Structure formats: C-alpha cells, structure tokens
N, C-alpha and C positions, 0 to 999 in steps of 0.2 A: 683671765676673763672667762665667764661661764658662757657656754652656747649648747643647744639643744640640734641635733641633727637628725635626719633620717635618709639613709644611702647617699651621705655627703652634702645633703642639702638643708641648710638650716631651717628649723622649725620657729616660727615667731609666736612666744608666749610672753605674758607679762611676767614680771619679776616675781610675783607671790606664787604664780602657779609654778613657775621654775623652783621657787624655795621648797614649795610642797612636795613637788618630785624629788629634790635632792633629800627632804627628809626622809620620804618613803623608802627610797632606794638605799639610804645608808643603814636602814633596818629592813632591808628586803626578806619577806618570808615572815614577817614580825606584825604584829596588829598594832599599829602607833594610834593612841587615844585621840580624840576631836580637841581635848584640851591642851594636848601637847603640841598639835599642829597649830592651832589657833595662835597660843603663847609664841610658837617660834616664827610663824610668819607675820602675826601682828603683833610685834613686841612693844608692851605698851599702850596699845590702844584696845579700845572695848568693842567689839562686834558679837554679832550673833552667829548661830549655825549657819544661816542663811547664805552669809558669806562664804563660808568654808564650803557649802555645797556648790555654790556657784563656782568656785575656783576648781574645785574637784572636777564639775562638769566640764569646764573649759580644758581641763590637762586631759581629761579622757578623749573630747573631740579632737584634740591637737596630735593625740598619740595613735587614735584609730581604734580606740578600744571598742571591741563587738565587732569590727570590720573583720569579715571572713573568719571569725572564730577567735580572732586574737584578743587575750585578756593579759590587762596590765594592773588596774586597780580595783580591789574588791571591798565591797562594803560589809563588815560585820557589825550587825544591829546591835545597837545598845553599846557597844565599845570604841569603834573607830574605823580605820581604814589600813589596808594592807598591800603592798606591790607584791604582785603575785607571779610576774614574767620572769624566765631565768635571767642572771645577770652575770657579766662578764667584764673584765677589766683590760683594756686596749691601750695602747699608745695615743696621744692625742691628734687628730688629724689637724690639717691645714685650716687656720681659723680664717673665715671670710671677713672683709672689712666691714668695720661697724657701720650701720645705716646713718645716713646724714641726720644731723640734728639742728633745730631750728637755733638761729644765732639769739632771735628775740621773740618772745612769747607774748601773746594776750591773755594774761592770766584770767583763769576761771572766776566768775563772781562767786562770793561766798554763798553757799547753799544750806538752806535751812533742813531740818529734820524732814524726809519725806513720809508721808502718812498715808496708809492705805493704799499705795500703789506697788507693791511688790510683786505682783502678778505682771501688771503691765510693764513695769521697769525689766523684769525677766524677759518679756515677749519682746521689747523693743532691743534689748541688748542681743536677743538670739537673732533677731532680723539684722541688727547693724553687723554683727561679726559675720554674718553668713551673706550678705548682701550689699553690704557697704553705704547704702544710701536709704537713710529712713526719715520720713516727714511725721513729726507729731502733730497730729490736726486736731482742733478743738476750739470752743468758744473762749473769748477772751476772759481771763481771769480762772481758768480751768485747771491751771498748773502745769502748762506746757514748759515754760521755762525752768521750773523747779524740777520737773521730771530730767530735762534734758541735761542740766548741769551735774545732776546726782549721777546719771549714766556717765557722763563725761569724766567725772572725779573719779568715778569706780574703775574706769577702763584706761585711766591715762597712763599706767604702765605698759599696758597691751599695746598701746602706740608708742611707747619709747617715749613717753612723756610730753611729746609734740602734738598738743591739744590747744585749739585756737577757739575762743568763745567770741564772736562777733554780733554785737547788738546792732540790728538794722533799723531799730526805731528812730534814731535822731535824723536818719538819712532822709531827706525830702526828694532828693533828685534821683531817680533811678540809675541814671548812668554813673552814679559814684560808687555802686555796689562793689564792683571788682577793684577800684581803688582802695576802697577801705579794708578789704580783705589782703591787697598787698601791703597796705600800712601796717596791719596786723602782723604780717609775716616778715616785715622788717625789711622789705623791698624797697630801694630806692628807684622808681620808674618814673622817666622823663619823657615818655610816650602819652599819646592821647588814650592807647588802648593796653592797660597794663595784663590783659589778660596772657599773653604769651609768656611773660615773664613770670607769672604766677603758675603757670602749668609746668612751666620749665623747672622751677624750684620744686614742685611738690611731684613731679613724676618719679623720682626715685627714693622718695620719701616715705616712711611710714608715719601717718599722721591721722587726727580726727579734728575735722573742722566742725562747730556748731554755728548755724547761722540760725540766729534768733530773731523772730518778728518778721517773717517775710513777705506778710499778705499785702502791704502797701507797694512792695516792690517785686511782685510775685513774678513777672515776666523776666525781669533781669536775674533774680535768684535762681529760677527754674534755669536760664541758660548757663550761669556759673556752675549750678549744680551737675548739669550734664556733661559740661566740658572736664570738670575736675573726675566725674564718675568714669568717662572714656580714658582719658590721658593720665591719670594717676592710679593705677591700679592698687596701690598699696593705702590710698587713702580713704578714710571712711568719712560720711557726711551725716549729721543730724541735723534737720530744719525744723523750726517750729512756726506754724503758720494758721492762720483762722481758715485758711482755705488750701486745699490741695495745691502743689507746685506743679503737677501733670506733667513731669519731667521723665527723660527714658532712665530707666534704671531705680526710679523711686519707689519705696513701699511706703504707704501711708498707713498709718496707724492711728484711731481715733482715741481720743483720750475722754472718758466719759465723767459724769461728775462722781464724787465719792459716795459709796455705800451708804444708806442713810437706816435710822432705825424703822422698823416696820410702823406704820401710821394707824393701823387699826387694832393696836394692841399695846398695852402701856409696858414699856420696859424699866424694871427696876435700876436705880443708881448703879447697882453693883456690876450690871450688864451693860451698861453704856458706852463702854470703853471699846466693845466688842466690834462697834460700829465705827469706820474711819472717819465720817463726817463730824460725829459727835465727839471723838477722840480728838480732832483737830481741834475742835471749839474749846473743849475744856482745857487743853494743854495751852493753846494761845489765852485762853482768859486767864488761867492760872499765871501766866507770863506777865499778863498785864495788871495782875493785882486781885483777882478773884480768888480770896482764900479760903472761904468758909468751905466745910465739908459737904459735898451734894447729899440731897436727899432724893426720894423719890419723885417728889413734885417738882424739884429742880431739873430731874432728869427729864420728866414729861416735857417742861418748857423749852430746854435745850434740843430735844428731838423734834419739836414744832417749828422752832428756830430753824434748824437745819433743813427740814422740809420747805419752809418758806423761802430759803435761800437756794433751793435746789441742788443741796450738795456742791456748791462752787467753792473752791477753796478759798479764793482771793475774797468772795463776799463773806465767808464764815470767820477768816481771820479779822476783817475789818469789823465785823459785828461782835466778834470775842472780844476785841481790845475794847470795844464800848461796854461790853459787860464787865470786864475787868475793873473800868472805872465807875460806871454807875448802877452796877447790879443786874440781873436777869431781868425781875419784873420789867424796869423802864426800857430795856433794851428791846424785851418783846413787843412792847405797847408801842413803841416807836417804828418796830419794823414794818407794820403796814403801810406806813405813808411813804412819801417821796425823799424823806430825811435821809434813809439808808443810802439814797443814790449819792449822797454828798457826804458822808461819813469819810474820814481818812484813815488811811491805813499806816502802814510802817514808813517811817522817814527815809527809810533806805530803799524803798521800794522805786522803780522806774518810775518817772512821772506818768504814763499811760496806767500805772495800777496803784495811783496814790488814792483815787475813789474810785468807786464802782461807775461812776457818772463818766469819769475821764475814761476809762476802759471802755464802756460801751460807744462813748462819742468816737473814740479811735475807730471802733469797727464800724459804725454808722457813717462816718465819712468816706469810708472806701465803698460804699454802695452808689450804684448809679441813681440819677432822680427817680427814675421808675421803681427801683428797689427800695429807694426810701420811701416812696408813696405806698407800695405794696406792703411793708414792713409795718407802717403805722396803721394801715387798715387792718390787718390782721390781728393788732394788738387787741381788737375788741374781743378775742376770743379767749376765754378764761382757761381752758385747756387745750387738748388735742383736738384737731381739726383733720379733714380730708381735703383732697383736691377739689372735689365737688364745692365745698365750702368756701374754698380760695376763689373758684369760678363765681360763685354767686356774690362775691364780695366786689370783684372786678368786674360785674355786669355791665357797667358803663363805660368802661375804658375801650371798648370797641376792638380788643386784642382777639384774635384766635386763641382756641383752646391750647394749642402747641405752643405759642408765644408765653401764655401764662404759664404753663408748666415749664420752659426754660426759665422764665424768670422766677420760679419758685425753687427750683434747681440751683441758680446761681446763689440765693439767699442762704439756702442751706449749705452749700459749699463754702460760705462765707463764715457759716458757725453763728450766724443770728436766728436762724431756725434749727432745732432739732427734729430727727425723723425716726420714726418708730416703724420697721419693717417686718413686726413680729407677725402680722396676719397677711392675709391675701392684699388687703387694702392699706396703703401707706398711711400714717398718721402723723402729722406735723404738730409742733407746739413751740410758742416763745417761753423761753426760762422766765420764771417772774420776774428777778431783776430786769431782762430785756423788755418784758411786757410793760412794766411799770415805767421804763424810758421810752420807749415807743409811743404809749399811750399818752405821755406827756408832750412828745414832739406833735401827735394827732390833734390834741387839744391846742397846742400854739398855733398849728396851722389853720383852725378854725373849721376842720372838717368833722368833729367829732360827732354832731348831731346826725349829719348824713349817714354814717358808718354804722351808728348805733342803729338808726332806723332800718337799714337795710340788713343788719345781722337780724334783728327782730322780726324782719320778713321772711329770711332764711328759715329760722327757728319755728315759724308757724308753719311754714310750707312743709319742712322736714317732719313735724308731728303729723300733719294730714297725711303723709306717705308711709311711716314707720310702721312696721307690723308690731303693734302692741299686743295682738292676742299671743304671738310665738313668744315674745319678752315674758308675758305672764306665765306660760305653760312651761317653756324650756330654761329660763332663768334670764337675769339681765345682762345684755352684752356690753362689750366695750362701746359699741356705737351708741346705744343706749346711755350708758354713764357719761359719755362726752356730751350728748345731747341735754342731760340733765343739767349740766352746768352751764350751758349755752341758755336754757330756760331761766335759771336763777339769775342770768344777767341780763336776759331781755324782759322779763315780766316786771321788774322794779322800775326799767327805763322808761316802758310804755306808758306807767301810770305817775312818772314824773313830769313837772312841769314842761321840760322839753320833749316829752313824749307823744305817743299817738294813743288816745283813748281806745279809738276802735279796734286799734290791733291788739291792744291790751286786753279787751273783753274777749276778743278770739283765743288768744293765748290761754287766757283764765279757763275758759271752757275746754280746751284740749288738754289742759293740766290735770284734768281729774282722771280720766282713763289712763293717761300717761304715769301718773305718779302712783296710781295702785299697785302696780307689780313693785315698785320700790318700797310699799307700805309706809310711804309718806303721807299717810291721810291727813294730819293735821296741817301739813304745809298746804296740802291741796284746798282744804276747808278754808284756809285764810283768803286764798287769792280768790277761790270762788266766791265768798261772802263779800269781799271788797270790790269785785266786778257787779255784783248784783246790786250793792249800794248805788253803783255809778250808770245802772240803766236809766235811759230817758224814757218818757211817756210813750213815745214814738215805737220804742224797742218793746214794748210790753207785748206780749203774745207773739213774738216773732220766734223764728228757730234758734236765734241766739239765746233768747230767754229760756227756751226749752232745754238746749244743751246745758245752761248753767244750772237750772233747777234738776235736771237728769243726774249731772255730775256731783251736785251739792247731797242730793238723796243717797246717792252710791256712797260716797264717802263718809256719811253719817251712819249708813248701815255697818260698814267696815270697822267703825269705831264704837257702834254701840251706845252712842252718847246721848242720843236724843231721837226715840222713836217717834215721836208725834210730829218733830220737825221732819223727819226723814219722810214720813208718810206725807204729809202736806207737800213737800218739795216733789216728790214722785207724783202724786195726784194733779198737782198744777202743770208740771211737765206731760202728763197723759192727757190732759185736756188740750193742751195745743198740738199735741202729736195727732191725735183724731182729727182735730179741726184742719191740721194741714195734709192728713192722710198719710202719715208717715208710718206704714205698718213696721217697719224693722225697728225704729224707736219706741213704738207703742209696745212690740214683743218684749224688749229689753226692758222698758219700765215695769211691765206687768212682772216679768221675772224677778224685778228687784223687789218689789212690793210682795212678792210669794216669799222672798228669803226673809224679809222683815217680818213677816207673819209667822214664818217657822220659827226663827229666831225667839220671838215673844212666846210661842207655845200656842198660839192661836189656830189651831189645825182645823177648825170648821171652815176657815176663809180658803183652803187650799184647793181643792178640787174645784170647785167654779172657775177659779183663775187658769188652773192648769188647763180645764178644756177651753179656755178662751184662747190660751196659747197654741192648743192644736189649730183652732181656726185660722189664726195669725200665721202659724207655720206653713199652713196650705198656700196661703196669700203669697209668704215669701218665697217658697218654693225651694228652700236649702234642706239637704238631709238632717244636718247637725241642728238645726232650729226643731224639726219634727221627733227627732231623737231626745233633745233636751226636754221638749214639752212632755214626751213620754214618759220621761224619768221622773218628771214633777208629778206626773198622773200616778205612776208607782208609788213614789214617796207618800203621797195622799191617801191612798188606799192602805197601805201599810199603817200610817199613823191613826186612821179612823177605824182600823182593826179588821179590815177584809185580807188576812195574809195571804190565803191562796191566790187570789187576783194579783197582790202585790208581788209574790215570788214569780209568778206567769209575766207579768210586764218588766220586771226587772231581768229576767233572763232574756227577753227580747231587746231591751235597751243595751245590754253587755254585747249581745250578738251585733246590734247595729252600731254601736261605739266603735267596735274592731275596725269598720269601714268608713265612719265618718268622721268629719273633723272635731275635734274638742271644742269645749266651750269655755272661754278665759275668764277670769275676773275682771280683766279689763272692759268686757264686752257690758258689763252690769248683768249680764244674763248667764248665772250660772249656778248648779247646784253641786258642783265638784264631782267627786270620785263617785260612780256608780256602786261600788263596793262597798261604800258607806251603808247606804240604806240596804242592801241586799245581805250583807253580813248579819246585821240585826233580824232582817226577816228571816233568815236562814235558820237562826238560832229559836226564835219564836216558832217557827214552823214544825221544830223537833228534829233538826239537822246539825247537832253542834260541832262534829267534824268538818263538815262543809262549812259552817259558819267560821270557823277557826282559819280553814284555807283561805275562805274570802277576806278576813281581817287582815290577814298576813299580805293580802294583793292591794290593801288599801295604801295609797301613797302617803307615806310619813314623812318624807325627805322632798318634797316637791320645792321647785326653786321658789313656789309663792309661799310666802310665810304664811298667808290665810288659808292656802291650801293645807299646807304642812300641819298646822293646827287643827283645823278640821280633822284632818286624817288621824292623827296621835289621838285626839278625844273619842273618835268613834270606835276606833280600834280597842283602845283602853275599857269602853264600855261593853263590848263583845267579850272579851277576857275575864272582865269582872263577873258577868253574867254565868260563865261557863265554869268558874270556880278557879281560874288561873290567876291568882293573885300575884304571882310573882312577875307575870307580862304585864299584868295591869299597873302593877307600881312602876315598874320599868318605864312604860309607856308616859305614865303620868309624871315622873321625873323629867323626862325627857321635853314632855309639853311645858312644864314649868319653867326650865333653863330657856327654851326658844322664846315663850312668851314674856319671859322677863329681859331677855337680850333685845328684842325688838318691840318693847313696850306695848305689847298686845294686852291691854288691860282686862278684857273680857274672858280672855283664855288664861289670864293668870288667876282669876277667879274660878275657872273651871278645874284649874291645876290644884288650887287650895281644895276644892270639893273631892278631887281624887284621894289628895293626901287624908282627909277627912274618913274616906271611905277605907282606907287602909288601916287607920287607926281602930276603926270598929271592927275589921277583920282580926285585927291583933288584940280585940279586948279591952282597948283604952278608952273607954266610953267617954268619960268625962273630958277628955281632950279632945276626942273625935266631935263632940256635941259644940265644942267651942269653934272649931273649925268648921264645921259644915254650916252652923248658923252664919259664921262671917260670910263663908262664901255664898250661901243662899241672899243675904243681904246686899253683897255687892252685886250678884247676877240681876237682883229685882231691880236694882237702881238703874241698871242698863237694860232692864226691860228685856233680859235674855232668859227666858223662861224654858227653852229646849232641855237644857241639862238641868235645870231646878228641880223638875219632878224626880229624876233619879237621884240626884242627892237628898231631896225629900224622904225618900224611902229608906236612905241608911240614916238619916237623922232620926225618924221615928223607929227604927231598931235601937239605935243608941239609947233612946229617951224611954222606950221600954225595957231595956236590961238595966237601967238605972232605977227603975220604980217610978219614973215620970210619967204614968201610964195615961193621966188625964191628958196631958200635953200632948202625948203621942196620939191618943183619940182624936184631938181637936183637929191636928194636923190632917189625920187620914179624911176625917169627914170634909174639911176643907177642899181638900185635893178631889175627892169624888164629886163634891159641888161644882168644882171648877171644870172637871172634864165634861159633865152633864151640859154646862152651859157654853163652852169652848171648844169643845170637841176633843180629840186624841184619845180616844178609847182604846187605843193599842195596849196600854199598860193597865188599864180598867180592872181587869182579871187580878192584876198583882195586887193593886190596892184593896179589892175585896177580900182577897187571902189576907193581907195583912191586917185588915178590920177585923177579920174573924179570929185571928191569933190573939189581936190584943183582947176581944171579948172574951176569949177562953181564960186569959190570965186572970181577968177580973171575974172569971166564975159565972159569966152569962154563957151557959154551955149552949141553951139552944138557940141564942141569937149567933153565936160563933158558927153552929152548924149550918143555919141558912145563909150565913155570909159566905161560908167555904163552898156550900152547893151552888150559889149564885155564882161564885168565881168559877168554879169547874163548868157551869152549863154555858157561861159566856164565851169561855176559852174554848170550848167545843165547837161554838157557834162561829168563833174567828178564826178556826183552823190553827190554834195556837197551842201545839200539844206540849211545849215546854212549860208554859203558862199552868196548864192543867195538871202537868205531873206536880209541878210544886204544891198545889192546892190539893191534889190527892196525899200528898205527904203530910200536909198539915193535917189535914182530916183524919187521917190513920194515927197520927201520934195523939190528936185529940180523943179518939175512940179507944187507943190502947190505954190512956190514962186513966180512962173510965171504965176499963176492963172489957171493952167491947170490940177488942181487935178483930176478932174474926168476922166481923160484920162489914169491914173496908178491906182486908188482906186481898180478897179476889179482885176488888176494884183496882187496886194499886197494881197488883201483880198485871191486870189486862192492860192499864196504861202503859206502865214498863215495857210490856212485851209488843207494845206499837212502835219502839223505836228500834232502827236498824243500826244504828251509830252512836257515839258518844259514851260509851259506856265507861271510859275512865274521867268523865267529867263531875262536876260536882253533885249536881242533882241526881244524875243516875246513880252514883255511888251510895248516895243518901238513899235512896229508895231501896235498892238492894240490901244495905244494912239493915233497913227498917222491916224489909220483909224476912230476913234471917231471925230477927226479933220477934216476929209474927208467927214463926215456925213454919216458913213457906218456903219452898224452892223456885227460883226462876224457872219458867218454863220456856 
C-alpha cells in the first residue's frame, strides 16, 4: 500500500498526485520532462499540460511547498519539474486503516468536453478543496451540470473515488431529498428521517457529493448541505442551482455565459475558435453534420448567432445541432423567432434541457405569482435597465420601493435576470432567450399593450430629463446606449395600430436632439418626417410642430443633404417660436440657420444673425449663450475680412469659454471649438507659430463625430497654409477614415479634397485635378461651400501647372464674382494674387501688376499680413523675371521684417530665399 504522511499523520491526495510525487522522488535532483510525467501518470490517455499543472499545484499544496521557505518541487521552464528537497530512506511506519469506501455508488453522468470553462473550473476546484462546500449558481442552460460533473470526474481520486451524483430535478416533494441521497449511498433506512443514518455513514468517509438542480427544493437542499458540512469534515459538496442555497459554509460561484467574439468588428474564420462560444457552436455543428470548411462570411454568421443566444451553452448546442442539419443561413433566419424556444437538443439530455422552452419553463414555475408578473413586464426592455426603470413599470402595483427592490433581487437570485454591477448604478437584463419566453407569456396574459404603453411613457420621460448636452460633449454613456435601445422599441410601437399617436409624436420630436450625438442622423430624420406626416390640422402652429421642424432642420444640416429643405424647416419653426415667445428655441434656431449659411459659404448673412443672437442672449441671461453669440460675431468678422477685430473677439471668447458651459451639437446651437476660427485668424494676421499652437489645441478626437470631423478639417487647413504638408496629410487621412467609418458623406468629400491638395504639392497635377473636381462636385451637391473655396484654389494651381490657364482664369473670375455677391472677403486677397499670377503667365504683365497691387492693398486694409506677404512674393518674382527686382526688394524685406515669428514656415522661407536671390540681407 502507498501512503503519504507528515509527522506520522496521513496526507490525503489523489492517486495521480501521489504517482507524480513517486516519479519525481525516484529521480530526485533530476529534471523530469513533462512528457515523461504525463505518460507515467496518464498512461494511455490524452491530456493537456493544464492537467499536469493542476496536479503539480495540488501536490505542492499538500506538501506545504513555499511555507516557511520549504521547497519541494521546482519548475524548470521549457524542460519539466524537479524534486529539490533532501531525500532519506527509512523503515516504513505503521500504516493507518484505509478510509471507508462506498459499497454502492451513484455513478457520474457521462460528461461532454467542457469548452471555455478552464478558469472557472480551476476556481471552483480550488474553492472545493479549500472550503468543501461550493454552489455553482447560474441561469438554466448555462452549463452548471456540465461543469459540476467535469470537476467531480477530475477530482474523483482525490476523494478515494467516493463520488455521488444526485440529480434532484425529478424530485417533486422536497421531503424526499435526504431519502434520495440515502438511496444513492446504498443505505437501507426504515425511519421517516434518514438524516442521522446519512450523516453517520459520511462522518468518517472522504467523499464528494454532487447535488444537481437544487433550485426547486432549495430549502431542503440547503439544510442537507449544512448538516453534511458540519458533521462530515472529510466530505465535500458541489451544488448546482439557479439560486444560491444561502447555507452555512457555502461558497457561491456564479457561472457566466461563454465568452463571445467581439460584435463591433469582424472576426475571420481563422480566429473564430479563440472564442469559447463560437468554438462550442462549431464543434457541436460539426458533430451534427456541418461538414463544409468555414469562410469569413460563415464566421460572421456564427458570431452573430452566438450573440443572439447570449453565449448560453445549451442554446448554442441546440442551435448548432439545427445548423448541422439545415445549414447556417436557415438557422440564423429562424433564430429571431420563437421557433428557437422549441428546438430540441440531445436525446440524452435531461428532460428540462431537451428544449430552451422546457429549460425556461422549469425556472419560470419556480417563481412566485408576483415574480412571474414582474418578469413578464420587464421583458419589454430590449437590453439593460435600472431599478428606476423597474419601478416605472410597476407604478400601478401599489408596492413600496423596498418591496420592488426585494422582488427584483429574488428574480435575480433565481437567475432569470442578470445584473451588471460594473458602475455605481446596477444594471439589469433579461437574456434574449429569457426575454422571448417572458414576452410570449406576457402576450398570452393579454397585458402586452398596457406594458408597452407604460414603457413608451417611461422612455419619453427619460428623454426629457437626460443630459443630452453632456453626452454630446463627453461621449455616449452606458445610460444613453441603454435608452437608445428602449427608444427603438418604443417608437415603432407608438405608431402601430395598438400604439399611441400623441406619445409617438412626442418621442419623434425628442429623438432628434437625442440621436444627434450618436450620429444617427438618417434614423432621426425618418422618424421626424413620419411624425410630421401624421400631424393634424389642430396641431399646426403648436410647440409640437415647432419641435419637429426644428429637429428636422438640425438633422438635415448634420447630413448636408437638402439645404433648402433645412432652411424651410428652420424658418417655419422660427415663426412659431417668435409667436410663442420662446427666446431659447428662437436662439437655437437662428444658430442653426447660421450654421447652414456658414456651410454653404454665404458669409454675408452671418453678422446680422450674430447680432440678433446677442439680443436673444441678453433675454435668456445665460453666460454660455452670450459667449456663443460672441463667437459667431468673431467668426463673421473674420470671414468678412476684418482680421484685427476677429482676433480681439476670439481672444475674448476663449477667455469666457474657460469659465462658461460649452455648447453642444444636441442644442442645435453650436459653432464648435473656438480654436478652429482663431487658429486660421492668427495665421492670416501673421502669427504662424501661434496659429500652429492654436491648431494643436483644436479637438480632433471629440466624442462627437461631427466635432471631431470639424476639428480635423480645420486643423488640416491651417497646417497646409503654413506649409506643413506632412501634418496636413496626416490629419486628412485621419479625417478620411473617420468619415468613412461613420458615413459622414460631406466630410468624405472634404477628405477627398485634402487628398487632392496633397497630390498638388507632390506635383501630380493630372491626378490632383480629377480628385479635386470630384470633391468640389460632391460638396456643391450638398451645398457645402465652406471648404469649396479652399479646394478651388488648389484646383486652379493644378490647372495652371498643366497649361489649362483659360480654365483656371474662369474659375478665378467666378470665385471673385461670388465673393462680391455673397461675402466672404477673408480670402479675396489670395484670389486677387492668384489672378495676377495667371495673368503674368499669359504675358499680361500690366494686368498682373494691377491684380497683385490690389491684393496687397486689400490685405493691408484687412490686417492680413500673411496674405500680404504672399502677394509681395508673387510681385517680387514678377519683377525679377522682368529684370526689375531692385524696385520691389525693399518692399518684400519691409513686409518680412514685420513678422516676429514663423521663420521656419513655408511662406517666410520662400521670402527669405527670394531676397537672397535679389541680393539683399534680411534686417
């Protein structure tokens, strides 16, 4: 007989751990390879290194390895293990009697391969060996029985093969629980209470008892578990239950769904098996006959099905068996319906696991009548919900808040609702299969309409109170994401035959500002247009129509799809706001209209509207309104060409912004980051280095996709103007990716324009012309002219470089004429300069000089030193080509000497180089 003792006392370890110890001791001081150890201990069986590591860890604990510095077994990385303690051979000591063995055992149910549970199996095993009483807690179909049998099988030898598996699911009478265990132990008990006999047998025995499916007899199972825990110190217990036993000595370990592939990114077929849920699906489907090799498209379908099934092993196995028979496509199509609840699983499964419906029905019947009603009501929520939401759904139940809390806790404890405690606020959720089951029960009860109506009212109230401005500026929160799912359920219901039209109109008006931070402009537009089509005559001219028109105009501005329709919507809303005397809404609408004009490049409208905003801001009396109005005044002056005043006002805006609340896109009233306008103004004014610093302060990674695209575009413009093409190209590429990812069509066109500018700088003029013309065509189609003028300048440069001077001249004349008609004189000096350059190329020297002098004079009046320098450079080159360089060198030097910074930027480097050609030194 083989026996391990310490100080004369036996150490109980399993036969495999003991065999490992003997193998290591036999070659004490030598490194024994892992392969050699596995071959000896698991002769003829295929196991992985995890089993070896587990047995080594068990052996180390038993020996006290590491306690008080003692060392017995050392791991040699890449080679194996070595017994390092001193060895001595003694005469054998007296052997203690062998522990009692069961004369009759309840054999373990055959266990399938456990997938994706390695960590939790190790955790449960560790707790089992340390504390002896573990309850595996989880929803029906989560895999509790599979994990329990797997652990019991692996640990059988550690308990002298005294393992009893007791399936309690067939027992309807709780009083028979102890009798069932007595029978499993082989006891013949003739008394009404077999507990003493059971405890007497187990008291001196080392054994492992698995009590499977305790939830419907939870009190008796808990009492039995407590008795064994107290009276039989060498017996360990694994219980599985959909709610904790709440017994003395019990350690509860919750079993979570299997890990899923990421939902927001595609997973190739080659990587699919890394995710346990998908691996289980593929293995079970293959076993059921799915023989084709998976491609990336199949992987996407499988990943989505695993998500739809919440990573629940039973649900995945049932769906996989269906896929093996009927293919992935058909299975995925049917998965959305109630059919999945009735699909049958393995014939060998327990009755309650034959279908999802039977699994859920088993759990549902364990609920009280109040808990059943609550579960049905909560099935209306498509995702996570809070305690506040629960209380809103039970508003007519006349229950106190603490009663509702307890009711919810009971349902959670019974694994019909899962809970996420990740944030300060607990979030609850019904798994998709549970929701489908409970919602079907709700429909059968006839209460579905009332609950849907109550849910829609809750969503409307929540939308009225949520801080949308904070979401837009700081990023979408979990609360907002949960509410989005609720809105998508509530809105279709309100407009259905069973719905509530008035409530639907209210929700549609609210969805505009709420969906803007999500960049869900098209979705918002569809619901708003649908609501507007349902307005009755009596509702025309009301605050409701005003809100719908305002939201519609704002959404159209965000998508830049129909400027005329957006303008009409905003004007209609403004008429109603003025009649109702709602200054706040009026302010927001005018701001929206300004943004529309700004996007279209119609700058002459901006200043009068900004002045009107200042008057409304005084009425509203909120600092951020006044600051935002001032920002638009600054922007207007800059675009109209008064750069000194624009600089002064921007500096004031930035100072005030540091102490006032920001304005968000969800308010409809926003111009974004003040550094956007200020950085360009600083460059025009002749402060290139300050412009660079300001451009770097522009927010290019804002949680708002719109703000982010605006920031990237504006910063790219500034870097291109100062000659930093590397930074401009980097920002343009970043804009292209973001605009593509979020389907921001206007900014996709802007990114295309930036790419065209880059090609111009590389000298690839033919390709640049195609790219720029396409970008300008797209921008004109969306009435998005604010960047059109910038890209048009690059297009003219490329046309001129390829000998297409007449086309370039036409483009220049058209732009100058447009500036004179709609305003926007801020870049008129540059257009006059470009005209002069083209005239010089055509040999019209006198006209070229006149255009360049006109550009210089206008730039001086505007306080635009950078434009002035460019024109002086062009004039000096013209004079140099004519041999008259001495007449302009002093002028160029004088302008250059007015710069205090930016000497490493493009234009200043060009000016310095040109002066050297002219034979002068910078003073």
